[in-house]
C-alpha positions as CSV (number, residue, x, y, z in Angstrom):
1,M,119.7,278.2,291.4
2,R,117.6,281.3,292.1
3,T,114.2,282.2,293.5
4,G,112.0,283.9,291.0
5,I,108.4,284.9,290.6
6,S,105.6,284.5,288.0
7,S,103.9,287.7,286.9
8,A,100.7,285.6,287.1
9,C,100.8,286.3,290.9
10,Y,99.3,289.7,290.1
11,Y,96.7,288.5,287.5
12,P,94.4,290.2,286.4
13,M,96.6,293.3,286.8
14,E,97.9,294.5,283.4
15,T,101.1,292.7,282.5
16,E,103.4,295.8,282.5
17,Q,102.0,296.8,285.9
18,A,102.5,293.3,287.3
19,L,106.2,293.4,286.1
20,E,106.6,296.8,287.8
21,H,105.6,295.2,291.1
22,C,107.9,292.2,290.6
23,G,110.8,294.6,289.9
24,K,110.1,296.9,292.8
25,M,110.2,293.9,295.1
26,G,113.7,293.1,293.9
27,F,113.0,290.1,291.7
28,R,115.1,289.7,288.6
29,H,114.3,286.1,287.6
30,L,110.8,285.8,286.2
31,E,108.2,283.6,284.4
32,L,106.3,286.0,282.2
33,F,102.5,285.3,281.9
34,I,101.4,287.0,278.7
35,N,97.7,287.9,278.8
36,C,96.8,288.7,275.2
37,G,98.3,288.6,271.8
38,S,98.6,292.4,271.5
39,E,101.2,292.4,274.3
40,M,103.6,290.6,271.9
41,N,103.7,293.4,269.3
42,G,103.0,297.1,268.9
43,P,102.5,299.6,271.7
44,Y,101.6,297.1,274.4
45,F,104.7,295.2,273.7
46,D,106.7,298.4,273.9
47,R,105.3,299.0,277.4
48,V,106.1,295.4,278.6
49,N,109.5,295.4,277.0
50,S,110.4,298.8,278.6
51,V,109.8,297.4,282.0
52,I,111.7,294.2,281.3
53,R,114.7,296.4,280.2
54,A,114.3,298.9,283.1
55,Y,114.7,296.1,285.7
56,D,117.0,293.9,283.7
57,F,114.7,291.0,284.1
58,Q,115.9,287.5,283.2
59,I,112.8,285.9,281.7
60,G,113.4,282.2,282.0
61,S,110.0,281.0,280.8
62,L,106.9,282.3,279.0
63,H,103.4,281.1,280.0
64,P,100.9,281.6,277.2
65,Y,97.4,282.8,277.7
66,T,96.0,280.2,275.3
67,S,96.7,277.1,277.3
68,F,93.0,276.3,277.3
69,L,93.1,275.9,273.5
70,E,95.8,273.1,273.5
71,S,93.4,270.3,274.3
72,Y,90.9,271.2,271.6
73,M,93.2,272.3,268.8
74,L,96.4,270.2,269.1
75,F,94.8,267.0,270.3
76,G,91.3,267.3,268.8
77,P,89.9,265.3,265.8
78,Y,90.2,268.0,263.2
79,E,93.6,267.8,261.5
80,R,93.7,271.4,260.1
81,R,93.5,272.8,263.6
82,V,96.7,271.0,264.6
83,D,98.7,272.8,261.9
84,E,97.0,276.1,262.9
85,L,97.9,275.7,266.6
86,I,101.5,274.9,265.7
87,E,101.7,278.0,263.5
88,F,100.0,280.1,266.2
89,Y,102.6,278.9,268.8
90,R,105.4,279.9,266.5
91,R,104.4,283.5,267.5
92,Y,105.2,282.6,271.1
93,F,108.5,281.0,270.2
94,A,109.5,284.1,268.2
95,F,108.4,286.3,271.2
96,C,110.5,284.2,273.5
97,N,113.5,285.1,271.3
98,R,112.6,288.8,271.6
99,I,112.5,288.8,275.4
100,G,115.3,286.3,275.9
101,A,113.2,283.4,277.3
102,D,114.3,279.9,276.4
103,K,111.3,278.0,277.7
104,L,107.5,277.9,277.1
105,V,105.1,276.3,279.5
106,F,102.5,273.9,278.0
107,H,99.4,272.6,279.8
108,G,98.6,269.9,277.3
109,G,95.5,267.8,276.5
110,S,92.8,267.0,279.0
111,T,92.3,263.5,280.4
112,D,89.3,263.1,278.1
113,A,91.0,264.6,275.0
114,F,90.1,263.0,271.6
115,A,93.6,261.9,270.7
116,D,94.7,258.5,271.8
117,R,98.1,258.0,273.4
118,E,100.2,257.6,270.3
119,V,98.5,260.5,268.5
120,Y,99.0,262.7,271.5
121,F,102.7,261.8,271.6
122,E,103.2,262.5,267.9
123,R,101.3,265.8,267.9
124,Y,103.2,267.0,271.0
125,A,106.5,266.0,269.2
126,Q,105.5,268.2,266.2
127,L,105.1,271.2,268.5
128,H,108.3,270.3,270.3
129,R,110.2,270.3,267.0
130,A,108.7,273.6,266.1
131,A,109.9,275.1,269.4
132,E,113.4,273.7,268.8
133,E,113.6,275.7,265.5
134,Y,113.6,278.8,267.6
135,G,116.0,277.5,270.3
136,V,113.1,277.3,272.8
137,K,112.3,274.3,275.1
138,L,108.6,273.3,275.1
139,T,108.0,272.3,278.8
140,H,105.0,270.1,279.5
141,E,103.5,271.0,282.9
142,N,101.9,268.4,285.2
143,V,98.5,270.2,285.2
144,V,95.5,268.6,287.1
145,K,92.8,267.1,284.8
146,K,95.3,267.0,282.0
147,R,97.1,263.9,280.8
148,G,100.4,265.2,282.1
149,Q,99.1,265.1,285.7
150,S,100.4,261.5,285.7
151,P,104.1,260.9,286.1
152,Q,103.8,257.6,284.3
153,F,102.2,259.3,281.2
154,M,104.8,262.0,281.3
155,K,107.6,259.5,281.4
156,A,106.1,257.7,278.4
157,L,105.9,261.0,276.5
158,A,109.5,261.8,277.4
159,D,110.6,258.4,276.1
160,Y,108.8,259.1,272.8
161,V,110.2,262.6,272.4
162,G,113.7,261.7,273.5
163,D,116.5,263.5,275.3
164,G,115.1,267.0,274.3
165,F,111.9,266.5,276.3
166,A,111.4,269.1,279.0
167,M,109.0,269.5,281.9
168,T,107.7,272.1,284.2
169,L,107.1,270.6,287.7
170,D,104.4,272.4,289.7
171,I,103.9,271.5,293.4
172,K,100.3,272.6,293.7
173,Q,99.3,270.7,290.5
174,C,100.7,267.6,292.1
175,R,98.5,268.2,295.2
176,R,95.4,268.8,293.2
177,A,95.9,265.7,291.1
178,G,96.8,263.5,294.1
179,E,100.3,262.8,292.7
180,D,103.6,262.6,294.4
181,P,106.1,265.2,293.2
182,Y,108.9,262.9,294.1
183,E,107.6,260.3,291.6
184,F,108.0,263.0,288.9
185,I,111.5,263.6,290.2
186,R,112.4,259.9,290.2
187,L,111.0,259.3,286.7
188,L,111.8,262.6,285.0
189,G,114.5,264.2,287.0
190,S,116.8,265.0,284.1
191,H,114.0,266.4,282.1
192,I,112.8,268.9,284.7
193,V,113.9,272.4,283.6
194,N,111.4,274.7,285.4
195,V,109.7,274.5,288.8
196,H,106.7,276.3,290.3
197,V,106.5,276.4,294.1
198,S,103.8,277.1,296.6
199,D,102.7,275.7,299.9
200,Y,99.6,274.2,301.5
201,Y,97.7,273.8,304.7
202,D,94.2,272.7,305.7
203,G,91.6,274.3,303.5
204,Q,94.2,275.9,301.2
205,D,96.0,273.9,298.5
206,C,97.9,277.0,297.2
207,A,99.6,279.1,299.8
208,V,102.7,281.3,300.2
209,P,105.9,279.1,300.6
210,F,106.9,278.4,304.2
211,T,103.5,279.2,305.6
212,G,102.2,275.6,305.4
213,R,103.3,272.0,305.6
214,F,105.4,271.4,302.5
215,D,109.0,270.3,303.1
216,F,111.0,272.5,300.8
217,E,114.4,271.4,302.0
218,R,113.7,267.8,301.1
219,F,112.2,268.9,297.8
220,V,115.2,271.1,296.8
221,K,117.7,268.4,297.8
222,A,115.8,265.8,295.8
223,L,115.9,268.0,292.7
224,R,119.6,268.8,293.2
225,Q,120.4,265.1,293.4
226,V,119.0,264.6,289.8
227,G,121.0,267.6,288.6
228,Y,118.4,270.4,288.6
229,R,120.1,273.8,288.7
230,G,117.3,276.0,287.5
231,N,115.1,278.6,289.1
232,Y,112.3,278.1,291.6
233,I,109.4,280.2,290.5
234,I,106.8,281.3,293.1
235,E,103.5,281.0,291.4
236,L,100.4,282.0,293.4
237,Y,96.9,283.1,292.6
238,R,96.0,286.6,293.7
239,D,93.6,285.4,296.4
240,C,96.3,283.1,297.9
241,Y,98.2,285.9,299.7
242,G,97.3,289.2,301.4
243,H,100.2,291.6,300.8
244,E,103.1,291.2,298.4
245,D,105.5,291.4,301.3
246,E,104.5,287.8,302.1
247,I,105.9,286.8,298.7
248,L,109.1,288.8,299.3
249,N,109.6,287.2,302.7
250,A,109.1,283.7,301.2
251,A,111.6,284.5,298.4
252,R,114.2,285.5,301.0
253,Q,113.7,282.3,302.9
254,F,113.9,280.3,299.7
255,D,117.1,282.0,298.7
256,A,118.6,281.2,302.1
257,L,117.5,277.6,301.7
258,L,119.1,277.4,298.3
259,E,122.4,278.8,299.6
260,T,122.4,276.3,302.4
261,V,121.8,273.3,300.1
262,E,124.4,274.5,297.6
263,R,127.0,274.8,300.4
264,N,126.3,271.3,301.6
């Protein structure tokens, strides 16, 4: 288990510059938020990749910039768009192979998406199978106002897809949806392969870890009990912290917590 960071913490800074900041702080385990298609090929990719190599980053997961399209294209009523979305996402899966990432974060369909439950399951399974062709895990995140915000829906989807189903668990998304993160752990523990961490306090539902009320020790122990051994990715919005040293201090505290839990 390691503490990592999402390059999205620096959005809208250009991706290669965001990676430079992550590297200079000492992070090596990252979730890469790609911000446009041109960053996956050509000169922009060369810039991004040169920073990845310079800092020897371990890119555990890729977060696509087109999450907003998933509801409309994969789960909408027009069948041709389904095939088009799957072919488009093959670019991400191939890009994962190029940068060494084995997971892709997926937001999913909105709660008022056109597709009914069974259609949702089958279309997701199609994209899941496409990712498997590249050795990539498609990880459905529990995003607020999306169907995956519900642990019960996510469990039903996991049952439909089977053992290969994978999930990204995000603490702040649980708060925003009014869902209990421990219910996700109870129902989907073995399927959780990626975790986004943040804290909260009155008036702020996304804050630097260890500055608010969230019990990270209980959380880490609960995930460990269901076999989670992956990274804990600090994911914040740029207006949720003042100076990047706050993130670095939080990472050090998280590393210390992980070491304590591992020893015990």
